[in-house]
LOLOVEX-190290 format. One record per residue (C-alpha): y, x, z. Coordinates in steps of 0.001 Angstrom, whole numbers. Example, Ala and Ser with C-alpha at 12.3 -4.5 7.8 and 13.67 -1.06 7.14 Angstrom:
<y: -4500&x: 12300&z: 7800>;
<y: -1060&x: 13670&z: 7140>;
This chain:
<y: 310&x: 4452&z: 13941>;
<y: 2950&x: 1825&z: 13229>;
<y: 3242&x: -1274&z: 11053>;
<y: 5452&x: -1274&z: 7969>;
<y: 6649&x: -3714&z: 5347>;
<y: 7386&x: -3042&z: 1707>;
<y: 11165&x: -2903&z: 1505>;
<y: 11504&x: -2290&z: -2229>;
<y: 10584&x: -153&z: -5212>;
<y: 13308&x: 1924&z: -6829>;
<y: 13637&x: 4217&z: -9817>;
<y: 15133&x: 7553&z: -8845>;
<y: 18110&x: 8137&z: -11175>;
<y: 17869&x: 11917&z: -11554>;
<y: 14131&x: 12305&z: -12181>;
<y: 13236&x: 8745&z: -13290>;
<y: 10400&x: 8721&z: -10738>;
<y: 9479&x: 5482&z: -9011>;
<y: 9553&x: 5364&z: -5221>;
<y: 7972&x: 2754&z: -2941>;
<y: 10024&x: 2320&z: 230>;
<y: 8230&x: 1194&z: 3390>;
<y: 10228&x: 172&z: 6473>;
<y: 8843&x: 55&z: 10026>;
<y: 8503&x: -3435&z: 11465>;
<y: 9849&x: -2475&z: 14904>;
<y: 12593&x: -156&z: 13540>;
<y: 11686&x: 2673&z: 15979>;
<y: 10217&x: 4929&z: 13275>;
<y: 11683&x: 6302&z: 10065>;
<y: 11204&x: 4661&z: 6691>;
<y: 8591&x: 6221&z: 4419>;
<y: 9119&x: 6841&z: 709>;
<y: 6034&x: 7289&z: -1484>;
<y: 6210&x: 8386&z: -5144>;
<y: 4259&x: 6004&z: -7396>;
<y: 3664&x: 5483&z: -11112>;
<y: 5526&x: 3066&z: -13367>;
<y: 2689&x: 502&z: -13608>;
<y: 2161&x: 575&z: -9846>;
<y: 5918&x: 68&z: -9347>;
<y: 5842&x: -2938&z: -11682>;
<y: 2845&x: -4442&z: -9852>;
<y: 4442&x: -4034&z: -6430>;
<y: 7813&x: -5299&z: -7672>;
<y: 6151&x: -8386&z: -9165>;
<y: 4805&x: -9274&z: -5711>;
<y: 8251&x: -8903&z: -4127>;
<y: 10031&x: -11084&z: -6710>;
<y: 11680&x: -14421&z: -6158>;
<y: 9488&x: -17519&z: -6380>;
<y: 8866&x: -18646&z: -9933>;
<y: 10007&x: -15384&z: -11518>;
<y: 6935&x: -13216&z: -10884>;
<y: 4972&x: -11578&z: -13669>;
<y: 1193&x: -11371&z: -13734>;
<y: -795&x: -8143&z: -13705>;
<y: -4354&x: -6900&z: -13994>;
<y: -4648&x: -7128&z: -10181>;
<y: -4510&x: -10906&z: -10547>;
<y: -8075&x: -10763&z: -11874>;
<y: -9266&x: -9586&z: -8449>;
<y: -8002&x: -12614&z: -6522>;
<y: -10793&x: -15065&z: -7482>;
<y: -13399&x: -12357&z: -6952>;
<y: -12082&x: -11459&z: -3506>;
<y: -11735&x: -15141&z: -2599>;
<y: -15417&x: -15687&z: -3392>;
<y: -16565&x: -13038&z: -894>;
<y: -17250&x: -15236&z: 2114>;
<y: -18660&x: -12465&z: 4325>;
<y: -15663&x: -10138&z: 3830>;
<y: -12412&x: -10198&z: 5782>;
<y: -9579&x: -7742&z: 5183>;
<y: -8159&x: -6278&z: 8381>;
<y: -5491&x: -3717&z: 7483>;
<y: -4289&x: -1080&z: 5059>;
<y: -3795&x: 2326&z: 6688>;
<y: -1661&x: 4837&z: 4782>;
<y: -1870&x: 8404&z: 6030>;
<y: 1415&x: 10285&z: 5730>;
<y: 713&x: 14018&z: 5517>;
<y: 3344&x: 16573&z: 6360>;
<y: 2965&x: 18221&z: 2930>;
<y: 3881&x: 14997&z: 1104>;
<y: 390&x: 13846&z: 122>;
<y: -431&x: 10231&z: 889>;
<y: -3889&x: 8679&z: 1164>;
<y: -4945&x: 5168&z: 2107>;
<y: -7880&x: 3204&z: 3389>;
<y: -8404&x: -541&z: 3157>;
<y: -10199&x: -1649&z: 6334>;
<y: -12457&x: -4652&z: 6040>;
<y: -15233&x: -6370&z: 7931>;
<y: -18340&x: -6981&z: 5831>;
<y: -21011&x: -9168&z: 7442>;
<y: -19769&x: -8107&z: 10891>;
<y: -19589&x: -4364&z: 10131>;
<y: -16326&x: -2428&z: 9618>;
<y: -16018&x: -639&z: 6274>;
<y: -13219&x: 1480&z: 4820>;
<y: -12473&x: 1557&z: 1111>;
<y: -10516&x: 4647&z: 14>;
<y: -7681&x: 3808&z: -2363>;
<y: -4321&x: 4999&z: -3580>;
<y: -1490&x: 3761&z: -1359>;
<y: 93&x: 1858&z: -4255>;
<y: -3159&x: 33&z: -5101>;
<y: -3730&x: -807&z: -1450>;
<y: -196&x: -2153&z: -1121>;
<y: -689&x: -4501&z: -4083>;
<y: -3859&x: -5893&z: -2478>;
<y: -2152&x: -6089&z: 925>;
<y: 765&x: -8047&z: -519>;
<y: -1589&x: -10383&z: -2391>;
<y: -3726&x: -11081&z: 685>;
<y: -1138&x: -10827&z: 3505>;
<y: -2891&x: -7804&z: 4994>;
<y: -839&x: -5783&z: 7517>;
<y: 146&x: -2276&z: 6367>;
<y: 217&x: 652&z: 8798>;
<y: 1385&x: 4266&z: 8564>;
<y: -333&x: 7067&z: 10432>;
<y: 1251&x: 10500&z: 10574>;
<y: -1310&x: 13217&z: 9882>;
<y: -572&x: 16931&z: 10188>;
<y: -3969&x: 18460&z: 9305>;
<y: -4540&x: 17192&z: 5754>;
<y: -2924&x: 20153&z: 3970>;
<y: -4028&x: 23743&z: 3831>;
<y: -1713&x: 26761&z: 3870>;
<y: -2155&x: 27428&z: 140>;
<y: -1006&x: 23956&z: -1014>;
């Protein structure tokens, strides 16, 4: 498991797919590229913009709700990188002293992580795909 930062979101020129690029903090691992949807790309890009030029999104509605949860602290976002190209994520939090994991799409978790300064980690997983996938 290693920590990453969101480097940027790009639109692939040949297929017009959006790709989220995550770079390792310590530079000893390879970068990870995760395909995401257009809206998710816009939300992540808006959090990486220059000060004063950001656009709002529906995720902004969550901020006051999450801020009001006094017994919840967000610990990390863990994205599992499967060898077959499927990505999953879990948002780790402490709720009233007990650790909980909220399953989410990597792109949704990244938006919340950027909003709340939550560290993002990648874990390589080799057993998440079956032979017929």
